[in-house]
N, C-alpha and C positions, 0 to 999 in steps of 0.2 A: 734505927733498925734497918738493915739492908734486906731488900726484897730479893728473893732468889727465884730463879726460873725453875718451874717444876716441869716434869715430863708431860703433865696435863696440858699446859699452855702450848707446847710445841706440837702436840698431837692435834689440838684444835686448829692451829694455823695450817697444818698440813691438810686437814679435812676441808677447810675453807678454800685452799688452793685447788684441791681435787674437784670441788663443786664448780669452781670458776672454770677449770679446764673442761669439764664436761659441758658446761653452759656454752663455752666458746665453740666446742665441737658441734653441739646441737645447732647453734646459730649458723655455722659454716654449712652444715648439711641442709638446713632450710634454705639458705641463700642459693646453694647449688641447685636445689630442686626448682626454686622459683626462676633462676636463670635458664635452666633447661627447658621449662615450659615456655618462657619468654622467647627463647631461641626457636622453638618449634612453631610458635605463633608467627614469628617474624618470617620464617622460611615459607610457611603456608601463604602468608600475605604476599610475599615476593612471587611465588609461583602463580597465584591468582592474577597478579598484575601482568606477568608475562603472558598468561593465557589471553587476557583481554587485549594485549598488544598484538599477539599472534592473530587473533580474530580480526582486529582492525587492519593489520598489514595484509593478511590474506585476502580480505575483501577489497583492499586497494588494488592488489594484483588482479583479482577477478574483474573489477570494473575497468581497469586499464586494458586488459585483454579483450573485454567485450567492446570497448570503444574502438580499439584497433581493428577488430573484426568488422564491426558495423560500418566504420568509415573507410573500408577498403574501396579503392577505385573500381568501377565496373570493369569487366563483366563478372568476375569471380571474387567472392569474399574469401579472405585468407587470414589465418592466425599469424601472430608474430613469429618470425623464425628463431628469435632468442629474446631474452629479457631486455637486452640493451636496445632493441627496436622500440620498446615502450618509452624510452627516454627521448628519442628523436626519430620520427617516422621519415625514412628516406624515400618513400613512395610518392610523396606530395611535395610540390615546391613550397618554399618557406619553412618555417619551424612549426612542427606539430608535435606536441608532447602529450603523453598519456600518463606518465609518472614524472615527478620531479627528481626522484633519485631511486636507486635500487636499494630496497630495505634489507637489513640484516635479519636473519631468523632469530627472534628473541629467545627461543628455547635453546639453541645451540650457540648463539653469538656469532655465527659465521654468515658470510654473504652468500653461501651456497644453498640452493633450494633444490628439492626434488622436483622434476619437471614431468608434467603429464603430456605425452605427445598427442598431437592432433592427426587426423587422417591425412592432411595435406603436408605433413612434415613439420608444421609449426608447433607452437606451445598452446595447449588447451587450458592448462592450469598449473598450479604450484602446490607443494606441500612441504611441511617441515621434515627434516631428516632426523629429528629427535625420536627416540624410542621410549621417552618418558611417559609415565601414566598421567593423564589429565585429572585434575580435581573436578572440573566441570564436565558432567556427562549427560546433562539434561537441560531443558528449558532454553534451547538455542532459538534465536530469532531468524526469520526469513530464510535466506538461501543456506544458512548454516544448520538447518534442521537435520540434515543428513548426518551430522556429527554425534547425534544422540546415541549413547551406548558404545561409542568407539573407545577402545582400550589404549590407544597410543596416539601421540600427537601426529605421527606420520600418517595416521588414518584420516586426519582432518585435511581433506583435499579441496582446495579452492579452485574451482574450474568454471569456465564460462560455458553456459548452455545456450546456443543460439535459439532464438524464438522461431518457431515454425509458423509461417503465415497460413491462414485459412485459404483454401482454394475455393473459387467460385464455381458453383454447379451449373 
């Protein structure tokens, strides 16, 4: 006896292929959603790392500007005329460095920084030229407490505040 294919067998195979197709579509949709969430987590992690790097680099500039100012030869303390002066202080004999290199702004990737002018024409501080919104807006430590609630990275200004000595009465 020869078995014949009936219309029922073909319809069953078509249904199975349809279920497989929808199963694959569902799997692709789930994988896409997982990859989207993973990408967002990765981007947020990268931004947090750049923020930490900006805080470190900004504080390095702040410390270097402070050392330049405090180690000024008498009689008048001066701020550095430019950032390059922090690499090698021309005011003293020998080699005096306050920074090993000029850091790039981690938020923009450029070597250009916003500069805060001092009253003597020098540089009082630096800030990022990025208008990006920070993730970190609270719980800053030490000299960075002024950054709490700031809405842009360009509002994070790293400046040196000279200590005012007490006068004797």
